[in-house]
N, C-alpha and C positions, 0 to 999 in steps of 0.2 A: 822362813819358808823352807820346807824339806826337799831334798833330792828324792826322786821316786825311781823305783826299779823299772827297767824298760818294759817288762811284761805288763806291769800294772798300768803304766802309762798307755800302753797299747789298748788295754781293756777299756780304760776310761775314755780314751779318744774315740773309740768305736761307738760308745754310747753317746758321747757328745755329738758326733756326727749325725747319729740317728735322730736326735732331738732338735739340734740346731739347724739341720738342713743346709749346712754350708755357710751360715751366717750371711754377712753382707756380700761376700764374694759371689754367692749364688745368684744374685740379681743380675750379674753380668754374663752368666753362663750362656743364655740363649744367643748372645751376640758373637760368641766364638764360632768361627766358620768351621765347616766340616773339612776332613782331610782327603776327600775323594778327588778324582779327576785332576791330578796335578799334571801340568805340562811336562814334557820330557826333560826340559832344563831344570825344572823344579825337582824331578826325581833324582837327577844327578847331584844337585845340591843336598838332597836328603841323604843320599848315600855317603857323601863327604861328611855331613853333619854327624851321622852315626859312627863313621870311622874315627872321628875326633873324640869319641868317648861320651856322646850325649846319652842321657838316661832314656831308656825305652818307654817309660811310663810318665813322662813329664806332664804336669798339669796344664802346660801351655801348648798352643797349636804349633805345628811345624812351620806354617807359613802364614803371612799376613798379606791381605790385599788392600787394606786401608781404604775401603770404600770404592773399590773398582780398579785400583792400580794393578799392575802385573804382580803376581805373588812373589814375595821376598822372604828369605829365610828368617824366621823369628830369631834364631840365635845370632845371626849376623847383625841384625838390628839391635839386639840387646847389647852385644859387645861394643858396637859403635857408640851407642848412647852412653855406655858406661865409661868410655874413654874420651869422648868428644863432647865437652860442655855445650858447645854451640849447637850441635845436633840435638842434644837432650832438650835444650831450650826451645828448639823448633818443634819438637814433639809436644812439649808442654803447651806451647802456643796453639799448635794444631788441635790439641785436645780441647782447649778453651773455646775454640771457634767451631769445632766439629758439631754438626747437627744430625748426621746420619748415625742411627743407633748401632749398626754393625761396626762401623769404623770406630766409634767411641768405645765399643766393647773391646775391639782389638788393641786400640791404644792403651786402654786401661790395663789389659793383660801385660802389655809390654812394659809400661811404667811400673807395674807391680813387680815384675821380674828384675827391673833395673834397680829399684829402691834408691838408697843413698840420701844424702842430706838435701839436695835440691828437690827430689821427689817428696821427701818428708815435709818440707816447708809448703810445697804445693798441696799435699794431702791435707795438712792442717788448715790451710786457707779454704779449701773446698768444704771440709767438714764443718767449718764455721758459717757456711752460707745458709741463708734463709730459703734458698731454692732447694726443694726436696731432692731432686736428682743430683745436684752438686754435692749435697751433704752425703748422700748415699755413695757416690763415687769416691769422695774423700775418705769415708770410712773403709771402703773396699781397699784403698791404697794403704791405709794405716794398718790393715791386717797383716802386712808384710813385715811389720816392725815388732820388736820384742817389748814386753811390758816393763823392761828395765829402763826404757826411755820415759822420763817423767812426763814429757809433753803428750805422749801417746796415752799413757795411763790416765793422766788428768783429764784429757779430752773425753775419754770413754766414761769416766766416773761422773763428770759434769753432765753429760747427756743422760746418764742413768738417773741422776738426781732430779732431772727435769720431769720425770714420770712419763705419763702418756701411754701409748699403745703397748699392751703386754708383748705382742709379737716382736715389735721393734726392740723393746728392752731385752727380750730373750736373745735376740741376735747380738745385741751389745754385750751381754754377759758371756756369750760364747766366744767373744773376742778376747776376753780376759784370761788368756792362757798363762799359766804360771811361769814366773821367771825368778832367778836368784836375786833377791833384794835385801837390803837392810830391813829389819823388822819394823822400823819406824815408817819406811816407805810402803811396806806391804800392808800396814795396819788399815789405811783407808779402804783398800780393796777388800780386805777381810770383813770389815764392818759393813760395807755395802752388800757384799754377798750374803752375809748373815741376815741382814734385814730382808733381802729378796727371797731367802730360803723360807720365809714365812708368808710370802705373798699369796693372795687368794687365787691367782692364776696358776693352774697346775703346771703348764709348760714352763713358765718362768721359774716357778719353784723348783722344778726338776733340774733345769740348767744351772740355777744358783747353787743347789746342793752339790751337784757334780763338780763345779768349779771350786767351791769352798773346800771340799775334801782335799783338793790338790794344793790349795794355798795355805792351809792351816791345820794343825793337829792339836789344837787346844781343847780344853774341857767343853767349851761352848760348841765347838764343831762336833765333838762326840755326841753331845746332847741333840743337836740338830739332825745328825745322821740317824740317831736312834728314832727320833720322831718321824723322820722321812721313811724309814724302813716300814713303819706302821701306817703310812699315809694311805688314804683311800684311793689315791690316783696311781694307776699302774706305772706311768712314766716316772713319777716321783720315787716310787719304790725301787724301780730299776736303777735310777740314778744313785739312790742311796746305797744300794748293794754294790754297784760299781765303784762308788766313792770309797766305801770301806776297803774294797780290793785294791784300789789305787792309792791308799794312804797307809800310814803306819799306826792308825788308830785301832787298838785291840782292847776291848773291855768285855767284862762278863756279860753285861746287858746287851751289847751288840751281838755277842756270840749266841746268847739265849734267843734273841729276836730272829737271828738267821736260822737257828735250829728249829724254832717254831714254824717258820715258813717252809723249811726243807721237809719237815715231817707232816705237814698239814695237807691232806689230800684235797682240801677245798682251795688251796692256793693254786694259782695258774702254773702250768708247766714251765713257763718262762721264769716266774719268780722262784720256783723250787730249784730249777737248774742253776740260776744265778746265785742263789743262797748257798747251794751245795758247793759251787765253785769257790765262792768267797771263804767258806769254812776251812778250806785247805790251809789257810794261813793262820789258823787258830790252834792253840793247844787244846786237845780234846781228851777227856777222861774216857774210861772204858765204855760207860753208858752213852756218852755223847758220840763216841766213835761208832757205836752200833747204829745210832740214829743216822749218822752221816753215811755209813755204808749202805743202809737201806735206801736213803735218799739218792745216793749215787747210782744205785742199781735202777731206781725208778727213772732218774734222769736219762740214763743210758737207754732204757726202754722207750721213754718218750721221744728221744732223739731218733731211735730206730723207726718208730711209727711215723715220725715226721719225714724221714727219708724215703 
């Protein structure tokens, strides 16, 4: 598995977010409470929290009410759970018994932020449940862990091998974020993604292509990216182009396919713009450079019209 440049990863991650829709974590989003109307004491805690260097754009709420209790600082709860095993166990038990959806959502966010070995074991047990909601919550917790954890990787692969609903499998694929692994450990992930990159469902195909380009730079992946650039599905084409940008794969036929899209007025403005952007990383001869310059000018014009 290759290291990627930060810019390339940013491009690929943006496309992944567009297609995956937040994966399993998205299913708990409605349960996160809003941040309005905090009591004066809560505002004081918020100022102290910010003074301690908290990030202004945290994905977590500032406060938790846990089903109607007085609001408590999320960060204070996270820190306590991280250092107090007994308190963490009480949160895990409360989550098992909680029936209120809002409180479950808050607890899920908190446990996700705490992570650690205890939460991992809890997440694995939930994800193995035959109860759909438990499985979904377990997978949401597993999203906090790297794919270099064999148990996390194997859980996701096993669920993908079960087949089933394409949307569910698309969300599972979105969780297979790249990690630095021995090639023997990465091989099952690459094989699964390569198979799914040929799936009849375009959304699943798009997500698999995007992830595969980050995991592998073999001839097989180059071939799949080339096929995907020519795919009739717009999301698959967009994923393939972003996948090229986010990988170190550079071949003449990938370049030719991108040039064809960039120069074709029948291509969508989105496809032309993405192809033009990706071509910046290819060596271009004088004729190819001329095509790219014209495509870049058109992309700029399209962008101006859209603004």
